[in-house]
N, C-alpha and C positions, 0 to 999 in steps of 0.2 A: 288107778281105778280100773277094774275089769268091766268093760262095757257089756260083756255077755252076762255076767252074774250080778253086777251092781256092787260087788265087794270092793271095799276101800282098804288098801294097805299103804301105810305111810312109810316111805323109804328113808326120808331124811327130814329132820326138824332142826333148824338153827334158832336158838332162843337166847337173845341178848337182853340182859337185865341190869339196870343200874341199881346196885345194892348198897350204895354209899361206900363204906369201907368194909371190905370182906375180911372179917376177923378170922374165919375158918373157911378158906376157899373150897376145900374138899366137901365140906358140909353144904356150902352154897350150890356147888355142882350137883350134889345128890338131891337137893331140894328142887332144883330146876328139872332134873331128869324125872323125878317123881311127879311133879306137877304136870309135865308134858304128858306122861302116861295117863294120869288121872283125867286130864282135859281131853285126850283122845278118846278115852272110854266114854266120857260125857257126850262127845260129838258124834261118835260112830256106833257105840254099842248099848249104852245104858238107857233103856226104854222104860223108865219108871213112870207109870201112868196114874193120874188122879182125875177126878171129876167132882166138882162141887165140894172139894175138901175130903172126899173119900178116896182111899187108896184102891186102885183097880188092879195093880200088880199083886197078885195073891201069894206068890211064892218067890223066895229069893232065887230059886233055880230058874225062874223066868227073867230075872234081872241080871243081865250079863255084865261082868266087869272084865277089863283086859287081862288076858293070860299072856304067857310068854310069847306066843305066836302072834298076838295082836298088837304088840308094841312096835314103835318105829324101829326100823333097822339101825338107824343111827340118830342119836341126839347130840348135837353140838351145843354145849353150854358156854355162852360167852358172858364173862363177868365184866361189867362196866363199873368202874369205881370212881365216883365223884362224891367224896365224903360229905355227908349231910351236916351242916353246922348245928342243927338242933338235936341230932341223935347222939347218944352216948358213944364216944370213940368214933364218931362219924358214920355209924351204921344207919341203915334204913331197913324197915321191915320189908320183906320181899316174898312172903309165903304164897300169895296168889298171883304175883306178877306173871310167871310163865303160863299160868292157867288161862287167864282171861283172853288173850288174843288167838289161841289156837283154834277154837271153833270157827270164828269168822275166816281165819286163814284156810282151814280145810274146806269150808263152803266155797270160798273164792277159787281154790284149786280145782274142786269138782266142777265149778262153773267153767273154768278155763278148759277142762277136759271135755265137757259135754255141751257147753253153751246154755245150760239150764241153771237158773238161780233157785236155790232151795231156801224156804223161809221157815222150815220146820226140821227139827232134828230130834233124835239122832239120825244120821245118814245111814240107815239100815239098807241092806241090799234091796229089799222090797220097795222102800221109799225112793231110792235112787232109780230103780228100774221104772217105777210108776212115773216119776218126774220126767224120765226120758221117753215116755210113751211106749215102753216095751211090754208093760202089763196093764 
């Protein structure tokens, strides 16, 4: 995190997921990598706003999603395999597993760097700087 600009850039994410039995490990790695990028966008960039059920974000050009320069420098996908006795061939659904823990992990990392807890996201530069008392 850049304390001058409030910009967050993730250099490394390690995402370990118990997928049961990985039938296609390359596809599982791709799913993990994609979910990490999607979760980072949710946590840092995607500021979709609503109020009372009405959409306030008027244009998709105002709704940022991660581009190639926004994604983590390195994503390490760790496949943990404990076959599920109830799943066919021991598989377990894992689509959202990598997505769910990333926002709290990023909030904790920013807290570690700044000493400030954030209870609202995305962690836009403006929000980070405001939380740090810089604006």
